[in-house]
C-alpha positions, 0 to 999 in steps of 0.5 A: 623014304626018299632016300630009296626013291632018289638016285644017290649022289655019284662022284664023277671025275672031271673030264681030262683034256677040256679046253674050258671046263665050267664046272663049279666049285673048283678053284684056280691053282694059281689062286692058292696062297702057297707062300703064306699057307706053307708059313703058317703050316710050318709055323703049326709044325713048329708048335711044341704041344704039351702033349699028344692027345685028342683035343676039344671035338669042337675045334681047336680054341685058338681057331675058334677065337680067330673065326669069332673076330673074322665072322664079326668084321666080315659078316657081322656075325656076333657069337661066343667062341663056344657056339662055333664047331670046326667040321670037315668042311660044310659037307660034314656040317650038314651031316651033323645037322641032319643027324641031330635035327631030323628023323624018319618022317619029318620034313624039311624045306629046300630051295628049288632049284637048290644044293643037291648034296644038301638035299640027299644029306638031309634026305638020307635020314629018311625025312621028306623034301618040301621043295619051295621055288625061288626067283630073283630074290631067292626063296619065295618065302610067301610059300611057307605059309601053312607049311610045317617042317622041322628045318629049312635049308637056304642060301640067302646071301647068294641062292645056289644056283640062281644067285638071288640075294634074298632082300631083308623082308623075306629074311624076317619072313623066313625068320618068323615062319621058323619061330612059329613052327619051332623049326631050325634054319640052316643058313649056308653062306658058302661064298659070302666073301664074293661080292661084286656090285651090291652091298652085303646084306646082313646074314640071318644070323646077325638079324633080331629073332635068329635063335634057330639059325645055324650058320655054316661057313667053309673055306673051300671057296677061298683057299681050297676044297682039298682042305675040308675045313668048315665051321658051324655057329650053332645055338648056344643050347645045342652046343654040347649036343653038337659037340658030343655028335662031332666027337663021335663021328671023328673026334675032331678035325686035323689040328695042324690045319686048324692051327695053320688057318688060325695063324692066317686069320690072326696075321691078316694073311687071310684077309688079304688073300681073300681080297686079292682072289675077290678081284681076280674072280670079278675079272673072270666074272666079267670076262664070262659075262662079255664073251656069252653076250658077245657070242650070244647077243639077246639070246642070252639071259644072265643071272646071279652076277651079284655075288659068288663064283658062278653065273647062270646063263639061260639060252633062251632060243634053245628049248630044254629038250635040247639040253643033253644034245648041247652038253654032247656037242660042247663036250665034243669040242672040249667044253664041259657044261652043266645044266640047272635041270640037274638041280631041280626037285620040281619044275623050273619056275620064276616070277614071270613064266616057267622056264622051258629053255636050256639054263647053264650053271657056269663056274668060273673060278678055276679058268683063266680069261683065255680059257673063258673066251675060247669056251664060250666061242666053242660053246656058241659054236655047239649051239649053232650046230643045233639050230 
């Protein structure tokens, strides 16, 4: 199966001593709400439990109730509390979906390029990847015609990594495909809190005909990836199945952290924190876009700026064959960069032409403005050395 043919994911320690590391998924320690979280944890520790015992595998009722309200007011996701399953980060949510919904020999649809940890997790079941190209509007849903698959994994609110926001027509097309083939759709809303210059489109889960959608969310992009708290909103008919799987895997997610997050959601501290870090990351994004344009001029094409914590920068004067050399040259100057090509199953495609130039996924949420400016200057120097 594919799990034997593809390289397994490996954790690589971030390089030390970099002036600017544009790695996606890391957050700045200065953004963490230390006082609010400390207050919430202290309150959770002070709660006197009726007994010391295992809790509901789907999560503390208090947190699931708070998440129900948050999802409705922030994302128009309407669900029952019993449909919410609290998991140890979105990765465990994906793992549960893979174990329950895929068997060896099944097929699943993946965005290409796309989130490789999701692909590895789903492929570990022995299922086969069906890569579907993405363009400026996300997954090219017209290419789903005639494709039989058990599952589709998508990031419609901010496609990872190219950044497209799937328009409403494609969303309905995707849901129609899922109904026709009796397939499930995993909607990974991994960074929905960060929207900058577009009005949010309702998630798939909020649309009519979304009975086959499993909504996946996380606090890794708002609070910290170290907390390992995520949540699934599953179809009512799958609730007992997911609860049993979660209980077998690890009984339940740690309760103190669950009650602390519930406290922040109930008090409004979480919403206030999200508004604050959204402003800070909007400033970081604008600094990155400005620095790239100053250093590269019309030689850089920047995509995915409507939302999220990263952009994609295409260096149109650098052929893709120079990608490894650029990564090494930038690293030698103290800059960490990461290519789009690492997230591909097939060749890069866009609506107009095949990309044959270097594309970089540039995260900015862990950097200060001065680091972004300095990093882009050094990156431009590294690129100039390759000319």
